N, C-alpha and C positions, 0 to 999 in steps of 0.2 A: 460183118461182125464188129462190134464196138470195142475199140482198144482201151487200154488203161488211160492213155492220154486223152482220148475222147471223153471218157468218164470224168476225168479231172476238169476238162473244159466245161462239160455240162454242169458239174457241181459248182463251178465258178459262176456260170451264167445264172444259175438258179439261186445262188448265194446260200447253199446248204452245205453242211459238213456231215460226212459219214465216216465211220471207221472202215478199215480195210475189208472186214467181213461183210458189212452192209454194202459197200461199193461193189464187191464181187457178186453179191446176190442181185443187186439192182442191174448190173451189167448183164447177168444171165437172163433176167426178166425182160430187159430191153431187147436182147438178142432174140428171145423167143417171139416177142411181139413183131419185131422186124422180119423174122422168118415167116410169120403168118401173113404179113403184108405182102411179102414177095410172092407167097403162094397165091394170094388174091390177085396180084397183078397178072399172073399167068392164066387166070380164068378166061374162058372164051365167052364173051358177052356180045358177039356179033349178031346173034339172033334175038337178043332181048330188046324190046322196044324202048325207046327213050321216053322218060317221063319226068315231070317236074315235081310230083308229089307221090308219096307212097300209096295214097288213097285217091282214087279218081272221082271223088264226090263232087257234085255240082251244088251250087247254092240253092237250097230248097225253101228259103224264106219267102214270104209274101212280098209283093212290091210295096214300096213306101209311098203311098199316095195321100195327098191332103184330103181331108174329109170336111166338107162344109157343115156337117151336122154338129161338129165340135164347136163351131163359132156360136151357135145358138145356145148350146149348153153352157158355154163360158159366160155368156150374158146372164143366164139364169143363176149361176153361182155367184156372180158379182152382186146381183140384185138381192140374193138371199143372205149374203154375208153381212154381219152386223155393222162393220165400218169399212168404207172403201173411198179412195180418192183417185180420180182419173183412171179408173179400171184396175187400180192396184189395191189388193186386199191389205187392210191394216190389222196387224196382230200385236200382242203384248211383247215387250222386249224379252229376249230369252236370257240375256246375260245377267 
């Protein structure tokens, strides 16, 4: 259970100010939360398998392989573009 001194310490750490009524309400809420955490600590999880993620999905994306067909299409684009220098496409200034 959180004492009045603990609440004053927490208020100082958080640099917040509450009146007495709000402090009591917050202390009650924190005690309820800590009681729930204590209840969870008592749960038997010995038969639950360990896991790293909640969902055991595998990566289903395709492999990222280089495609030589793109090189020939790049050359076609450079040739078809109105202006280019050293395989760089020249465009009008945008600014």
